[in-house]
N, C-alpha and C positions, 0 to 999 in steps of 0.2 A: 525478461523481467528486469526492471531497473531498480536502482537503489532507493527511489522514492517509496517503493513498496515496503522494503525492509525498514526504512526510516519511519514510515507511518506506523508500522507495527510496534517498533521500538518506542516511539513517542506515546502511542495509546497505552501501551503496557506500563510505561513509567507513570503516566497520569493515573491509570487504574490502580496502581499500587499506592497512590497518595490521594485518595478520594476527598480528603478534607482540606487540601491545601492547593493553592495555585502554584504552578511551576513556570518559571521563565524560560524563554527560548534558549537563553545562555545555559541554564541548568540542563535542559534536555539535550542540547548540542554537546555539552561536555560528556554526558552519559553515553551518547551515541558516537562520540569521537569525530564529530564533523563541525564545520564552521556554522555559527548561529544563522547566517543567511540561508544556508541549505535547509536547516530545520524550519526556519520561518516560512519558506516556500511550501514545505510539506504541511506545516500547521495551518497555513492559510487554506490549503485544499481541504484539510480535515474540518476546519471551521465552516467553510462554504457548504459542505455536505452534512453539517449538523452533528458530527461526531464529538466535537469539543466546543467549549465556550471560552471566551476570553474577556479579560478586564484590563483596561489600560491604567497606567499610573502606578503610584506607590502601592505596593501590596498586590499588584496585578500579575497577570500571567495567564496560564491556560489550565483548564480543568475538563475532565471527561464529562460529556453531556448526556450519555445514554446508559442504560443498564449494560453491564459487561457482556452478558449473554446475548444481547441483541446485535452485536457487531461481529460478523464472521470475516475470515480472511478474504473471501471472495468479494465482499463489499469493498474492502480496502483495495484489492487488486483492480477492481473495475474503475476506481477513480484515479489510480496511480499508474496502471500498466496495461489497461485493456488494449489489445491489438499488438502488444509487444512480441507476440509469437508469429506475427505475419512474416512471411518470407521476404527477404530483400533480394529481388531478382534484378540483375542488370538488364539493360535493353537487349532483348534477344532478337535473333534473326527471324522475322515473321515468315520468311519463305521456307524455313525449316520446320518439319513436323514437331520436333521437340521444342524448338524455340518459340513457336507460335502457341504452344499449349502449357509450357512449364509453369508460368506464374499462376494460371487458373487452377491447375492441378494441385500445386503446392498450397495455394491459398485454401482450397477445400480441405486438404489434409490438416493444415495448421489450425484452421478454424475448429475442426473436430478435436484437435489436441487441447485447444484452449477451453472448449466446452467440458472436456474430461477434467482438466485442471480445476475448472470452476466447481464441478461436482465434488471434487476432493477438498478444495479449500473451504467449501461451505460447512464441512464437518468440524472446523476449528473456529472457536470464538476467542475474543480477547480474554474472556473469563478462563478458558482452558489454557491460554498462554500464561496467564497469571498463576494458575494452579501448577503448571509445569515448572515455573520459576520457583514457586514456594516449596515444591517438593525437593529441589536441589539444595535448599538451605539446610 
């Protein structure tokens, strides 16, 4: 999993908590503790997939575009990290029984792990993340 996944969740949650106002990438970046360029990359991805809307110029920024319960963590994972669990195998000796088969075997196992991760992440929506945060206050 990469940091784009967690930054996307952070950004969407922050926007969800401010449904009636636009938030700038600088504001979101400050909240996440990263450079605005990093956040803009993630926001661009979220916008491309319809999770958020943006407005340029004075008073512009980003706003959540969907119902909070429509976006689950698997949706976000798929656009930010899909395939991240694939094994990184060095060039193996194809003359060796293990070397000739390790990448295929591990790929099958890791693909299954990602499928299970997806089933788990589908159970959590941005609305639930917002609810978890609100319970802590």
